[in-house]
mmJSON file of the N, C-alpha and C atoms, coordinates in Angstrom:
{"data_MODEL":{"atom_site":{
"group_PDB":["ATOM","ATOM","ATOM","ATOM","ATOM","ATOM","ATOM","ATOM","ATOM","ATOM","ATOM","ATOM","ATOM","ATOM","ATOM","ATOM","ATOM","ATOM","ATOM","ATOM","ATOM","ATOM","ATOM","ATOM","ATOM","ATOM","ATOM","ATOM","ATOM","ATOM","ATOM","ATOM","ATOM","ATOM","ATOM","ATOM","ATOM","ATOM","ATOM","ATOM","ATOM","ATOM","ATOM","ATOM","ATOM","ATOM","ATOM","ATOM","ATOM","ATOM","ATOM","ATOM","ATOM","ATOM","ATOM","ATOM","ATOM","ATOM","ATOM","ATOM","ATOM","ATOM","ATOM","ATOM","ATOM","ATOM","ATOM","ATOM","ATOM","ATOM","ATOM","ATOM","ATOM","ATOM","ATOM","ATOM","ATOM","ATOM","ATOM","ATOM","ATOM","ATOM","ATOM","ATOM","ATOM","ATOM","ATOM","ATOM","ATOM","ATOM","ATOM","ATOM","ATOM","ATOM","ATOM","ATOM","ATOM","ATOM","ATOM","ATOM","ATOM","ATOM","ATOM","ATOM","ATOM","ATOM","ATOM","ATOM","ATOM","ATOM","ATOM","ATOM","ATOM","ATOM","ATOM","ATOM","ATOM","ATOM","ATOM","ATOM","ATOM","ATOM","ATOM","ATOM","ATOM","ATOM","ATOM","ATOM","ATOM","ATOM","ATOM","ATOM","ATOM","ATOM","ATOM","ATOM","ATOM","ATOM","ATOM","ATOM","ATOM","ATOM","ATOM","ATOM","ATOM","ATOM","ATOM","ATOM","ATOM","ATOM","ATOM","ATOM","ATOM","ATOM","ATOM","ATOM","ATOM","ATOM","ATOM","ATOM","ATOM","ATOM","ATOM","ATOM","ATOM","ATOM","ATOM","ATOM","ATOM","ATOM","ATOM","ATOM","ATOM","ATOM","ATOM","ATOM","ATOM","ATOM","ATOM","ATOM","ATOM","ATOM","ATOM","ATOM","ATOM","ATOM"],
"id":[1,2,3,4,5,6,7,8,9,10,11,12,13,14,15,16,17,18,19,20,21,22,23,24,25,26,27,28,29,30,31,32,33,34,35,36,37,38,39,40,41,42,43,44,45,46,47,48,49,50,51,52,53,54,55,56,57,58,59,60,61,62,63,64,65,66,67,68,69,70,71,72,73,74,75,76,77,78,79,80,81,82,83,84,85,86,87,88,89,90,91,92,93,94,95,96,97,98,99,100,101,102,103,104,105,106,107,108,109,110,111,112,113,114,115,116,117,118,119,120,121,122,123,124,125,126,127,128,129,130,131,132,133,134,135,136,137,138,139,140,141,142,143,144,145,146,147,148,149,150,151,152,153,154,155,156,157,158,159,160,161,162,163,164,165,166,167,168,169,170,171,172,173,174,175,176,177,178,179,180,181,182,183,184,185,186],
"type_symbol":["N","C","C","N","C","C","N","C","C","N","C","C","N","C","C","N","C","C","N","C","C","N","C","C","N","C","C","N","C","C","N","C","C","N","C","C","N","C","C","N","C","C","N","C","C","N","C","C","N","C","C","N","C","C","N","C","C","N","C","C","N","C","C","N","C","C","N","C","C","N","C","C","N","C","C","N","C","C","N","C","C","N","C","C","N","C","C","N","C","C","N","C","C","N","C","C","N","C","C","N","C","C","N","C","C","N","C","C","N","C","C","N","C","C","N","C","C","N","C","C","N","C","C","N","C","C","N","C","C","N","C","C","N","C","C","N","C","C","N","C","C","N","C","C","N","C","C","N","C","C","N","C","C","N","C","C","N","C","C","N","C","C","N","C","C","N","C","C","N","C","C","N","C","C","N","C","C","N","C","C","N","C","C","N","C","C"],
"label_atom_id":["N","CA","C","N","CA","C","N","CA","C","N","CA","C","N","CA","C","N","CA","C","N","CA","C","N","CA","C","N","CA","C","N","CA","C","N","CA","C","N","CA","C","N","CA","C","N","CA","C","N","CA","C","N","CA","C","N","CA","C","N","CA","C","N","CA","C","N","CA","C","N","CA","C","N","CA","C","N","CA","C","N","CA","C","N","CA","C","N","CA","C","N","CA","C","N","CA","C","N","CA","C","N","CA","C","N","CA","C","N","CA","C","N","CA","C","N","CA","C","N","CA","C","N","CA","C","N","CA","C","N","CA","C","N","CA","C","N","CA","C","N","CA","C","N","CA","C","N","CA","C","N","CA","C","N","CA","C","N","CA","C","N","CA","C","N","CA","C","N","CA","C","N","CA","C","N","CA","C","N","CA","C","N","CA","C","N","CA","C","N","CA","C","N","CA","C","N","CA","C","N","CA","C","N","CA","C","N","CA","C","N","CA","C","N","CA","C"],
"label_alt_id":[null,null,null,null,null,null,null,null,null,null,null,null,null,null,null,null,null,null,null,null,null,null,null,null,null,null,null,null,null,null,null,null,null,null,null,null,null,null,null,null,null,null,null,null,null,null,null,null,null,null,null,null,null,null,null,null,null,null,null,null,null,null,null,null,null,null,null,null,null,null,null,null,null,null,null,null,null,null,null,null,null,null,null,null,null,null,null,null,null,null,null,null,null,null,null,null,null,null,null,null,null,null,null,null,null,null,null,null,null,null,null,null,null,null,null,null,null,null,null,null,null,null,null,null,null,null,null,null,null,null,null,null,null,null,null,null,null,null,null,null,null,null,null,null,null,null,null,null,null,null,null,null,null,null,null,null,null,null,null,null,null,null,null,null,null,null,null,null,null,null,null,null,null,null,null,null,null,null,null,null,null,null,null,null,null,null],
"label_comp_id":["UNK","UNK","UNK","UNK","UNK","UNK","UNK","UNK","UNK","UNK","UNK","UNK","UNK","UNK","UNK","UNK","UNK","UNK","UNK","UNK","UNK","UNK","UNK","UNK","UNK","UNK","UNK","UNK","UNK","UNK","UNK","UNK","UNK","UNK","UNK","UNK","UNK","UNK","UNK","UNK","UNK","UNK","UNK","UNK","UNK","UNK","UNK","UNK","UNK","UNK","UNK","UNK","UNK","UNK","UNK","UNK","UNK","UNK","UNK","UNK","UNK","UNK","UNK","UNK","UNK","UNK","UNK","UNK","UNK","UNK","UNK","UNK","UNK","UNK","UNK","UNK","UNK","UNK","UNK","UNK","UNK","UNK","UNK","UNK","UNK","UNK","UNK","UNK","UNK","UNK","UNK","UNK","UNK","UNK","UNK","UNK","UNK","UNK","UNK","UNK","UNK","UNK","UNK","UNK","UNK","UNK","UNK","UNK","UNK","UNK","UNK","UNK","UNK","UNK","UNK","UNK","UNK","UNK","UNK","UNK","UNK","UNK","UNK","UNK","UNK","UNK","UNK","UNK","UNK","UNK","UNK","UNK","UNK","UNK","UNK","UNK","UNK","UNK","UNK","UNK","UNK","UNK","UNK","UNK","UNK","UNK","UNK","UNK","UNK","UNK","UNK","UNK","UNK","UNK","UNK","UNK","UNK","UNK","UNK","UNK","UNK","UNK","UNK","UNK","UNK","UNK","UNK","UNK","UNK","UNK","UNK","UNK","UNK","UNK","UNK","UNK","UNK","UNK","UNK","UNK","UNK","UNK","UNK","UNK","UNK","UNK"],
"label_asym_id":["A","A","A","A","A","A","A","A","A","A","A","A","A","A","A","A","A","A","A","A","A","A","A","A","A","A","A","A","A","A","A","A","A","A","A","A","A","A","A","A","A","A","A","A","A","A","A","A","A","A","A","A","A","A","A","A","A","A","A","A","A","A","A","A","A","A","A","A","A","A","A","A","A","A","A","A","A","A","A","A","A","A","A","A","A","A","A","A","A","A","A","A","A","A","A","A","A","A","A","A","A","A","A","A","A","A","A","A","A","A","A","A","A","A","A","A","A","A","A","A","A","A","A","A","A","A","A","A","A","A","A","A","A","A","A","A","A","A","A","A","A","A","A","A","A","A","A","A","A","A","A","A","A","A","A","A","A","A","A","A","A","A","A","A","A","A","A","A","A","A","A","A","A","A","A","A","A","A","A","A","A","A","A","A","A","A"],
"label_entity_id":["1","1","1","1","1","1","1","1","1","1","1","1","1","1","1","1","1","1","1","1","1","1","1","1","1","1","1","1","1","1","1","1","1","1","1","1","1","1","1","1","1","1","1","1","1","1","1","1","1","1","1","1","1","1","1","1","1","1","1","1","1","1","1","1","1","1","1","1","1","1","1","1","1","1","1","1","1","1","1","1","1","1","1","1","1","1","1","1","1","1","1","1","1","1","1","1","1","1","1","1","1","1","1","1","1","1","1","1","1","1","1","1","1","1","1","1","1","1","1","1","1","1","1","1","1","1","1","1","1","1","1","1","1","1","1","1","1","1","1","1","1","1","1","1","1","1","1","1","1","1","1","1","1","1","1","1","1","1","1","1","1","1","1","1","1","1","1","1","1","1","1","1","1","1","1","1","1","1","1","1","1","1","1","1","1","1"],
"label_seq_id":[1,1,1,2,2,2,3,3,3,4,4,4,5,5,5,6,6,6,7,7,7,8,8,8,9,9,9,10,10,10,11,11,11,12,12,12,13,13,13,14,14,14,15,15,15,16,16,16,17,17,17,18,18,18,19,19,19,20,20,20,21,21,21,22,22,22,23,23,23,24,24,24,25,25,25,26,26,26,27,27,27,28,28,28,29,29,29,30,30,30,31,31,31,32,32,32,33,33,33,34,34,34,35,35,35,36,36,36,37,37,37,38,38,38,39,39,39,40,40,40,41,41,41,42,42,42,43,43,43,44,44,44,45,45,45,46,46,46,47,47,47,48,48,48,49,49,49,50,50,50,51,51,51,52,52,52,53,53,53,54,54,54,55,55,55,56,56,56,57,57,57,58,58,58,59,59,59,60,60,60,61,61,61,62,62,62],
"pdbx_PDB_ins_code":[null,null,null,null,null,null,null,null,null,null,null,null,null,null,null,null,null,null,null,null,null,null,null,null,null,null,null,null,null,null,null,null,null,null,null,null,null,null,null,null,null,null,null,null,null,null,null,null,null,null,null,null,null,null,null,null,null,null,null,null,null,null,null,null,null,null,null,null,null,null,null,null,null,null,null,null,null,null,null,null,null,null,null,null,null,null,null,null,null,null,null,null,null,null,null,null,null,null,null,null,null,null,null,null,null,null,null,null,null,null,null,null,null,null,null,null,null,null,null,null,null,null,null,null,null,null,null,null,null,null,null,null,null,null,null,null,null,null,null,null,null,null,null,null,null,null,null,null,null,null,null,null,null,null,null,null,null,null,null,null,null,null,null,null,null,null,null,null,null,null,null,null,null,null,null,null,null,null,null,null,null,null,null,null,null,null],
"Cartn_x":[33.995,33.17,34.006,33.554,34.752,33.779,34.537,33.925,34.308,33.161,33.237,32.885,33.493,33.101,32.21,31.197,30.477,30.242,29.955,29.758,28.603,27.682,26.372,25.854,25.921,25.32,23.838,23.131,21.632,21.089,20.519,19.786,18.855,18.305,17.165,18.123,18.973,19.996,21.252,21.934,23.372,24.235,23.785,24.662,24.88,23.739,23.795,24.74,25.42,26.413,26.367,25.863,25.744,26.975,27.521,28.83,28.309,29.335,29.033,29.822,29.766,30.351,28.995,29.56,28.716,29.536,28.974,29.563,28.878,29.61,29.139,30.165,29.592,30.685,31.426,30.941,31.581,30.857,31.556,31.037,29.642,29.264,28.1,26.817,27.087,26.216,25.964,27.168,27.246,26.2,26.393,25.584,24.081,24.028,22.404,21.797,22.493,22.135,21.891,22.658,22.359,21.334,21.072,20.06,18.504,18.611,17.484,17.089,18.03,17.907,17.837,17.64,17.549,18.733,19.878,21.2,21.956,21.155,21.748,22.984,23.759,24.656,25.697,26.263,27.12,28.601,29.482,31.015,31.619,31.999,32.408,33.941,34.465,36.166,36.367,36.964,37.223,37.948,37.792,38.648,39.307,40.736,41.387,42.172,42.901,43.676,43.025,43.554,43.088,41.831,41.657,40.626,39.462,39.663,38.431,37.972,38.829,38.38,37.643,38.148,37.484,36.108,36.104,34.559,33.935,34.314,33.556,32.289,32.846,31.835,31.07,31.468,30.993,30.098,29.962,29.584,28.197,27.807,26.482,25.462,25.702,24.786,25.429,24.828,25.321,24.498],
"Cartn_y":[112.264,111.086,109.987,108.934,107.749,106.863,105.919,104.926,103.537,102.63,101.429,100.445,99.146,98.202,97.212,96.778,95.859,94.351,93.452,92.148,91.44,91.238,90.657,89.104,88.234,87.055,87.011,86.891,86.89,85.807,86.245,85.301,84.148,84.062,83.271,82.455,82.852,81.972,82.193,81.446,81.369,81.308,81.058,81.113,82.367,83.289,84.538,85.505,86.256,87.368,88.497,89.584,90.871,91.702,92.491,93.308,94.725,95.785,97.113,97.969,99.296,100.503,101.121,101.685,102.67,103.928,105.373,106.584,107.014,106.958,107.177,108.089,108.782,109.438,108.641,107.311,106.549,105.062,104.217,102.738,102.492,103.184,103.211,103.644,104.821,105.582,104.473,103.801,102.952,101.666,100.978,100.092,100.402,101.581,102.028,102.108,102.993,102.759,101.396,100.543,98.956,98.638,98.563,98.371,98.728,100.12,100.536,99.794,99.212,98.554,97.022,96.293,95.138,94.111,94.789,94.485,94.398,93.701,93.813,92.945,92.968,91.985,92.006,93.393,93.423,93.443,93.117,93.161,94.146,95.404,96.399,96.659,97.174,97.451,98.851,99.887,101.05,101.197,101.902,102.303,103.482,103.39,104.822,104.961,106.184,106.41,106.562,106.267,106.858,105.889,104.706,103.802,104.396,104.716,105.463,106.628,107.724,108.798,108.519,107.373,107.179,106.6,105.642,104.908,105.908,106.989,108.224,108.709,108.666,109.217,108.033,106.934,105.646,104.707,105.182,104.156,104.046,102.606,101.964,102.798,103.239,103.979,105.08,106.014,107.39,107.824],
"Cartn_z":[58.834,58.729,58.231,58.859,58.618,57.674,56.959,56.153,56.572,56.696,57.305,56.086,56.138,55.373,56.225,55.828,56.762,55.773,56.745,56.361,57.312,56.702,57.527,56.835,57.634,57.351,57.608,56.854,56.936,57.883,58.958,59.851,59.343,58.211,57.793,56.758,56.337,55.269,55.623,56.115,56.547,55.488,54.029,53.028,52.278,52.823,52.052,52.865,52.136,52.936,52.118,52.894,52.377,52.814,51.759,52.064,51.257,51.85,51.211,52.137,52.13,52.637,53.193,54.224,54.913,55.466,55.37,55.965,57.134,58.115,59.669,60.375,61.457,62.212,63.071,63.389,64.17,64.039,64.828,64.572,65.125,66.047,66.78,65.843,65.079,64.104,63.022,62.403,61.373,61.661,62.976,63.249,63.323,63.79,63.718,62.477,61.564,60.254,59.384,59.881,59.364,60.017,61.134,61.816,61.371,60.692,60.275,58.806,58.115,57.126,56.988,58.269,58.792,58.362,58.63,58.504,60.006,61.085,62.117,62.248,63.727,63.792,62.711,62.182,61.276,61.805,61.018,61.571,60.687,61.439,60.708,60.615,59.656,59.469,59.093,59.608,59.271,58.287,57.075,55.809,56.255,55.953,55.859,55.022,54.757,53.666,52.305,50.996,49.796,49.657,49.969,49.746,50.35,51.698,52.492,51.864,51.422,50.733,49.456,48.512,47.511,47.783,48.766,49.279,49.723,50.226,50.799,49.806,48.517,47.444,46.672,47.084,46.068,47.302,48.417,49.443,49.138,49.506,49.379,50.459,51.644,52.536,53.282,52.847,53.641,54.332],
"occupancy":[1.0,1.0,1.0,1.0,1.0,1.0,1.0,1.0,1.0,1.0,1.0,1.0,1.0,1.0,1.0,1.0,1.0,1.0,1.0,1.0,1.0,1.0,1.0,1.0,1.0,1.0,1.0,1.0,1.0,1.0,1.0,1.0,1.0,1.0,1.0,1.0,1.0,1.0,1.0,1.0,1.0,1.0,1.0,1.0,1.0,1.0,1.0,1.0,1.0,1.0,1.0,1.0,1.0,1.0,1.0,1.0,1.0,1.0,1.0,1.0,1.0,1.0,1.0,1.0,1.0,1.0,1.0,1.0,1.0,1.0,1.0,1.0,1.0,1.0,1.0,1.0,1.0,1.0,1.0,1.0,1.0,1.0,1.0,1.0,1.0,1.0,1.0,1.0,1.0,1.0,1.0,1.0,1.0,1.0,1.0,1.0,1.0,1.0,1.0,1.0,1.0,1.0,1.0,1.0,1.0,1.0,1.0,1.0,1.0,1.0,1.0,1.0,1.0,1.0,1.0,1.0,1.0,1.0,1.0,1.0,1.0,1.0,1.0,1.0,1.0,1.0,1.0,1.0,1.0,1.0,1.0,1.0,1.0,1.0,1.0,1.0,1.0,1.0,1.0,1.0,1.0,1.0,1.0,1.0,1.0,1.0,1.0,1.0,1.0,1.0,1.0,1.0,1.0,1.0,1.0,1.0,1.0,1.0,1.0,1.0,1.0,1.0,1.0,1.0,1.0,1.0,1.0,1.0,1.0,1.0,1.0,1.0,1.0,1.0,1.0,1.0,1.0,1.0,1.0,1.0,1.0,1.0,1.0,1.0,1.0,1.0],
"B_iso_or_equiv":[0.0,0.0,0.0,0.0,0.0,0.0,0.0,0.0,0.0,0.0,0.0,0.0,0.0,0.0,0.0,0.0,0.0,0.0,0.0,0.0,0.0,0.0,0.0,0.0,0.0,0.0,0.0,0.0,0.0,0.0,0.0,0.0,0.0,0.0,0.0,0.0,0.0,0.0,0.0,0.0,0.0,0.0,0.0,0.0,0.0,0.0,0.0,0.0,0.0,0.0,0.0,0.0,0.0,0.0,0.0,0.0,0.0,0.0,0.0,0.0,0.0,0.0,0.0,0.0,0.0,0.0,0.0,0.0,0.0,0.0,0.0,0.0,0.0,0.0,0.0,0.0,0.0,0.0,0.0,0.0,0.0,0.0,0.0,0.0,0.0,0.0,0.0,0.0,0.0,0.0,0.0,0.0,0.0,0.0,0.0,0.0,0.0,0.0,0.0,0.0,0.0,0.0,0.0,0.0,0.0,0.0,0.0,0.0,0.0,0.0,0.0,0.0,0.0,0.0,0.0,0.0,0.0,0.0,0.0,0.0,0.0,0.0,0.0,0.0,0.0,0.0,0.0,0.0,0.0,0.0,0.0,0.0,0.0,0.0,0.0,0.0,0.0,0.0,0.0,0.0,0.0,0.0,0.0,0.0,0.0,0.0,0.0,0.0,0.0,0.0,0.0,0.0,0.0,0.0,0.0,0.0,0.0,0.0,0.0,0.0,0.0,0.0,0.0,0.0,0.0,0.0,0.0,0.0,0.0,0.0,0.0,0.0,0.0,0.0,0.0,0.0,0.0,0.0,0.0,0.0,0.0,0.0,0.0,0.0,0.0,0.0],
"pdbx_formal_charge":[null,null,null,null,null,null,null,null,null,null,null,null,null,null,null,null,null,null,null,null,null,null,null,null,null,null,null,null,null,null,null,null,null,null,null,null,null,null,null,null,null,null,null,null,null,null,null,null,null,null,null,null,null,null,null,null,null,null,null,null,null,null,null,null,null,null,null,null,null,null,null,null,null,null,null,null,null,null,null,null,null,null,null,null,null,null,null,null,null,null,null,null,null,null,null,null,null,null,null,null,null,null,null,null,null,null,null,null,null,null,null,null,null,null,null,null,null,null,null,null,null,null,null,null,null,null,null,null,null,null,null,null,null,null,null,null,null,null,null,null,null,null,null,null,null,null,null,null,null,null,null,null,null,null,null,null,null,null,null,null,null,null,null,null,null,null,null,null,null,null,null,null,null,null,null,null,null,null,null,null,null,null,null,null,null,null],
"auth_seq_id":[1,1,1,2,2,2,3,3,3,4,4,4,5,5,5,6,6,6,7,7,7,8,8,8,9,9,9,10,10,10,11,11,11,12,12,12,13,13,13,14,14,14,15,15,15,16,16,16,17,17,17,18,18,18,19,19,19,20,20,20,21,21,21,22,22,22,23,23,23,24,24,24,25,25,25,26,26,26,27,27,27,28,28,28,29,29,29,30,30,30,31,31,31,32,32,32,33,33,33,34,34,34,35,35,35,36,36,36,37,37,37,38,38,38,39,39,39,40,40,40,41,41,41,42,42,42,43,43,43,44,44,44,45,45,45,46,46,46,47,47,47,48,48,48,49,49,49,50,50,50,51,51,51,52,52,52,53,53,53,54,54,54,55,55,55,56,56,56,57,57,57,58,58,58,59,59,59,60,60,60,61,61,61,62,62,62],
"auth_comp_id":["UNK","UNK","UNK","UNK","UNK","UNK","UNK","UNK","UNK","UNK","UNK","UNK","UNK","UNK","UNK","UNK","UNK","UNK","UNK","UNK","UNK","UNK","UNK","UNK","UNK","UNK","UNK","UNK","UNK","UNK","UNK","UNK","UNK","UNK","UNK","UNK","UNK","UNK","UNK","UNK","UNK","UNK","UNK","UNK","UNK","UNK","UNK","UNK","UNK","UNK","UNK","UNK","UNK","UNK","UNK","UNK","UNK","UNK","UNK","UNK","UNK","UNK","UNK","UNK","UNK","UNK","UNK","UNK","UNK","UNK","UNK","UNK","UNK","UNK","UNK","UNK","UNK","UNK","UNK","UNK","UNK","UNK","UNK","UNK","UNK","UNK","UNK","UNK","UNK","UNK","UNK","UNK","UNK","UNK","UNK","UNK","UNK","UNK","UNK","UNK","UNK","UNK","UNK","UNK","UNK","UNK","UNK","UNK","UNK","UNK","UNK","UNK","UNK","UNK","UNK","UNK","UNK","UNK","UNK","UNK","UNK","UNK","UNK","UNK","UNK","UNK","UNK","UNK","UNK","UNK","UNK","UNK","UNK","UNK","UNK","UNK","UNK","UNK","UNK","UNK","UNK","UNK","UNK","UNK","UNK","UNK","UNK","UNK","UNK","UNK","UNK","UNK","UNK","UNK","UNK","UNK","UNK","UNK","UNK","UNK","UNK","UNK","UNK","UNK","UNK","UNK","UNK","UNK","UNK","UNK","UNK","UNK","UNK","UNK","UNK","UNK","UNK","UNK","UNK","UNK","UNK","UNK","UNK","UNK","UNK","UNK"],
"auth_asym_id":["A","A","A","A","A","A","A","A","A","A","A","A","A","A","A","A","A","A","A","A","A","A","A","A","A","A","A","A","A","A","A","A","A","A","A","A","A","A","A","A","A","A","A","A","A","A","A","A","A","A","A","A","A","A","A","A","A","A","A","A","A","A","A","A","A","A","A","A","A","A","A","A","A","A","A","A","A","A","A","A","A","A","A","A","A","A","A","A","A","A","A","A","A","A","A","A","A","A","A","A","A","A","A","A","A","A","A","A","A","A","A","A","A","A","A","A","A","A","A","A","A","A","A","A","A","A","A","A","A","A","A","A","A","A","A","A","A","A","A","A","A","A","A","A","A","A","A","A","A","A","A","A","A","A","A","A","A","A","A","A","A","A","A","A","A","A","A","A","A","A","A","A","A","A","A","A","A","A","A","A","A","A","A","A","A","A"],
"auth_atom_id":["N","CA","C","N","CA","C","N","CA","C","N","CA","C","N","CA","C","N","CA","C","N","CA","C","N","CA","C","N","CA","C","N","CA","C","N","CA","C","N","CA","C","N","CA","C","N","CA","C","N","CA","C","N","CA","C","N","CA","C","N","CA","C","N","CA","C","N","CA","C","N","CA","C","N","CA","C","N","CA","C","N","CA","C","N","CA","C","N","CA","C","N","CA","C","N","CA","C","N","CA","C","N","CA","C","N","CA","C","N","CA","C","N","CA","C","N","CA","C","N","CA","C","N","CA","C","N","CA","C","N","CA","C","N","CA","C","N","CA","C","N","CA","C","N","CA","C","N","CA","C","N","CA","C","N","CA","C","N","CA","C","N","CA","C","N","CA","C","N","CA","C","N","CA","C","N","CA","C","N","CA","C","N","CA","C","N","CA","C","N","CA","C","N","CA","C","N","CA","C","N","CA","C","N","CA","C","N","CA","C","N","CA","C","N","CA","C"],
"pdbx_PDB_model_num":[1,1,1,1,1,1,1,1,1,1,1,1,1,1,1,1,1,1,1,1,1,1,1,1,1,1,1,1,1,1,1,1,1,1,1,1,1,1,1,1,1,1,1,1,1,1,1,1,1,1,1,1,1,1,1,1,1,1,1,1,1,1,1,1,1,1,1,1,1,1,1,1,1,1,1,1,1,1,1,1,1,1,1,1,1,1,1,1,1,1,1,1,1,1,1,1,1,1,1,1,1,1,1,1,1,1,1,1,1,1,1,1,1,1,1,1,1,1,1,1,1,1,1,1,1,1,1,1,1,1,1,1,1,1,1,1,1,1,1,1,1,1,1,1,1,1,1,1,1,1,1,1,1,1,1,1,1,1,1,1,1,1,1,1,1,1,1,1,1,1,1,1,1,1,1,1,1,1,1,1,1,1,1,1,1,1]
}}}
């Protein structure tokens, strides 16, 4: 499982930015999980190394 950091600018409020982490098998699955929570149009960055390992346990969306 991979860990992705997401950044979403809300459509109705351009000054509101939502950030967090999501655990998924790939980028496509991560986007699907975020769309289910009305967080579409997200920018994703894959986290690796020790940071990715730690964020696996503390991710916002699993």
